[in-house]
C-alpha positions in Angstrom: 44.1 128.2 88.9 46.1 125.0 89.7 49.4 126.7 88.7 48.7 129.7 91.0 47.8 127.4 93.9 51.0 125.4 93.4 53.0 128.6 93.3 51.5 129.7 96.5 52.3 126.4 98.2 55.9 126.6 97.1 56.4 129.9 99.1 54.9 128.4 102.3 57.5 128.7 105.2 58.6 125.4 106.8 58.1 125.8 110.6 59.3 122.3 111.6 62.5 123.9 113.1 60.5 125.4 115.9 60.1 122.0 117.7 63.9 121.3 118.2 64.4 125.0 119.0 61.8 124.8 121.7 63.5 121.6 123.0 66.9 123.4 123.0 65.5 126.3 125.1 64.0 123.8 127.5 67.4 122.0 127.9 69.1 125.3 128.5 66.7 126.2 131.3 67.1 122.8 132.8 70.9 123.2 132.6 70.7 126.6 134.3 68.6 125.1 137.2 71.1 122.2 137.7 74.0 124.6 137.8 72.2 126.8 140.2 71.4 123.9 142.4 75.1 123.0 142.6 75.9 126.3 144.1 75.5 127.1 147.8 72.0 128.6 148.0 69.1 128.5 150.3 67.3 125.1 149.7 63.9 126.5 150.3 64.3 129.4 147.8 65.7 127.0 145.2 62.7 124.7 145.6 60.4 127.7 145.1 62.3 128.8 142.0 62.3 125.3 140.5 58.6 125.0 141.0 58.1 128.2 139.1 60.2 127.0 136.1 58.4 123.6 136.2 55.0 125.3 136.0 56.1 127.7 133.2 57.6 125.1 130.9 55.6 121.9 131.6 53.1 123.0 128.9 55.9 122.8 126.3 57.8 119.7 125.2 57.1 116.8 127.6 59.7 114.7 129.4 62.3 117.2 130.6 60.5 119.5 133.1 58.1 116.8 134.2 60.9 114.9 136.0 61.4 116.0 139.6 64.5 118.1 140.1 66.9 116.5 142.6 67.7 118.7 145.5 70.5 117.6 147.8 69.2 116.9 151.3 71.9 118.3 153.6 69.9 117.8 156.8 71.6 114.4 157.3 75.0 115.9 156.8 74.2 118.7 159.3 73.1 116.1 161.9 76.3 114.2 161.4 78.4 117.3 161.8 76.5 118.2 165.0 77.1 114.7 166.3 80.8 114.9 165.5 81.2 118.4 167.1 82.3 118.0 170.7 79.9 119.3 173.3 81.5 122.4 174.8 80.0 121.8 178.2 81.4 118.3 178.4 84.8 119.5 177.2 84.8 122.1 179.9 84.0 119.5 182.6 87.0 117.5 181.4 89.2 120.6 181.6 88.1 121.4 185.1 88.5 117.7 186.2 92.1 117.8 184.9 92.7 121.0 186.8 91.2 119.5 189.9 93.5 116.5 189.6 96.5 118.8 189.5 95.4 120.7 192.6 94.6 117.5 194.4 98.1 116.2 193.6 99.6 119.4 195.0 97.5 119.0 198.2 98.6 115.4 198.7 102.3 116.0 197.9 102.4 118.8 200.5 100.3 117.0 203.2 97.6 119.7 203.1 94.6 117.4 203.0 93.3 118.8 206.4 93.8 122.4 205.2 92.8 122.4 201.5 90.0 120.7 199.6 88.5 120.8 196.1 85.0 120.2 194.9 83.6 120.2 191.3 80.0 121.2 190.9 77.7 122.8 188.4 78.9 126.1 189.9 82.5 125.4 189.0 85.7 124.1 190.6 86.0 125.2 194.2 89.2 125.3 196.2 88.6 125.7 200.0 91.5 126.9 202.2 91.1 126.8 205.9 92.0 130.1 207.7 94.1 128.3 210.2 96.9 127.9 207.6 96.5 131.4 206.0 95.5 133.9 208.7 96.0 134.6 212.4 92.9 134.9 214.6 91.2 138.3 214.0 93.7 139.3 211.3 93.3 139.8 207.6 97.1 139.6 206.9 98.1 136.5 205.0 100.7 134.6 207.1 103.8 132.9 205.8 102.2 129.5 205.0 99.3 131.3 203.3 101.6 133.2 201.0 103.2 130.0 199.9 99.8 128.5 199.2 98.7 131.6 197.3 101.7 131.5 195.1 101.2 127.8 194.3 97.5 128.3 193.5 98.3 131.2 191.3 100.4 128.9 189.1 97.5 126.4 188.9 95.1 129.1 187.9 96.9 129.7 184.6 94.6 128.1 182.0 94.0 128.4 178.3 91.5 129.8 177.8 91.5 131.8 181.1 88.6 131.4 183.6 86.7 133.9 185.7 87.8 133.4 189.4 85.9 134.5 192.5 87.7 134.6 195.8 85.4 134.8 198.9 86.1 135.1 202.6 84.1 133.4 205.4 84.2 133.6 209.2 82.5 131.8 212.1 79.8 133.4 214.1 82.0 134.8 216.9 81.4 138.6 216.9 84.3 140.7 215.6 84.9 144.1 217.1 88.5 145.2 217.3 90.4 148.3 216.2 90.6 147.2 212.6 87.3 145.4 211.9 83.9 146.3 213.2 82.2 143.1 211.9 82.8 139.7 210.4 81.7 141.2 207.1 84.7 143.5 207.0 87.1 140.8 208.1 85.9 138.3 205.5 86.1 140.9 202.7 89.6 142.0 203.6 90.8 138.4 203.8 89.5 137.7 200.4 91.0 140.8 198.9 94.4 140.2 200.5 94.6 136.6 199.4 93.5 137.7 195.8 96.2 140.4 195.8 98.9 137.7 196.5 97.6 135.5 193.7 97.7 138.4 191.3 101.3 138.9 192.0 101.6 136.3 189.2 101.7 138.5 186.1 100.5 135.7 183.9 97.0 136.1 185.4 94.6 138.7 184.1 93.2 140.9 187.0 90.0 141.5 184.9 89.1 137.9 185.5 89.2 138.2 189.3 86.7 139.4 191.9 86.5 139.2 195.7 83.5 138.7 198.1 83.0 138.6 201.8 80.2 136.5 203.4 81.0 136.9 207.1 79.5 134.1 209.1 76.4 133.9 206.8 77.4 131.1 204.5 78.7 128.3 206.9 79.4 124.8 205.6 78.5 123.2 209.0 76.6 124.6 212.0 78.6 126.9 214.3 77.8 124.8 217.3 81.3 123.6 218.2 85.0 124.7 218.2 85.7 122.2 215.4 82.8 123.3 213.3 83.8 127.0 213.7 87.2 126.1 212.5 85.8 124.6 209.3 83.7 127.7 208.6 86.7 130.0 208.8 88.0 129.7 205.3 88.8 131.3 202.0 87.3 129.9 198.8 88.6 130.2 195.3 85.9 129.5 192.8 87.0 128.8 189.2 84.0 129.5 187.0 83.4 127.3 183.9 83.6 129.0 180.5 80.6 127.0 179.2 77.4 125.7 180.8 78.2 122.4 182.6 74.8 122.0 184.3 73.8 118.3 184.3 77.2 117.2 183.1 78.8 116.6 186.5 78.7 113.0 187.7 77.2 113.0 191.2 
C-alpha cells in the first residue's frame, strides 16, 4: 500500500508554473494598454477600455492592474494652443486699420479731407465720397475728378484675402424728376453702379465680391435742413466688409 501511494505521488503534475504564466499574461495585457494609450485615440473611449481590463484582471495576481493607468491630460495643451492661436476677429481689425491708414494717407496727400473720409466700425471700413467731387448735379455720370478717385480707390481695394465690397449711392431730399431719372432712388442707384464700374476696370479685383445699392434720400448722415447739410448727404459710400466677425473689437 505504501509503495503504491508513493508511486501515485510521483506521477502528480507540478502546477507551480501557472503562477508566472499568469503574471506574464497580465504583463502583456498591461503592455498592450500602455501602447494603446500612446497612440492618438479618444481619451474617453480609452478610459472605458482600461476600466474593463482592470475589472477583468484585478482578481488575478495583485499589484499590476491595481495601479491607476496614467492617461495624458491634453486639456491643458489644448487651452495653451487656443491661447497662442491669434483671434481672427482681432487680426481682421488690424488689417482694416492698416488699410484705413493707407486710404487716409492718400486723402491727406491729395488734399481731399473735405471730400473723402473713412470710418471703421463693426460693420466694416467705410469710405465716404462727396458727390460734389464725383458727379454733376442731377447726373449719374462720374466726372473727371471722380474717375481719378475711383482709380485710386480700386488700387487700395486689392487685399489678400479679398473682401466683399458694397458701393451705395445717396442723395439729398430735393425731388428728382428729369428726363433720365424719375426719382432720387434711380439717381442714387445709377451713381453707385457707375462708380463701381469704374473701380472694376481694375482687373485685379473680383467682380463677384462687389455689389451696388441705392438709398435715395432715405439714409442721411445729417438732417436735410440746410444747403450745407444737403451737400453732406449727397455721397457715394464704399463699404469694405470684414472677413471675420469684428463685433466688440473696435475701440470706440
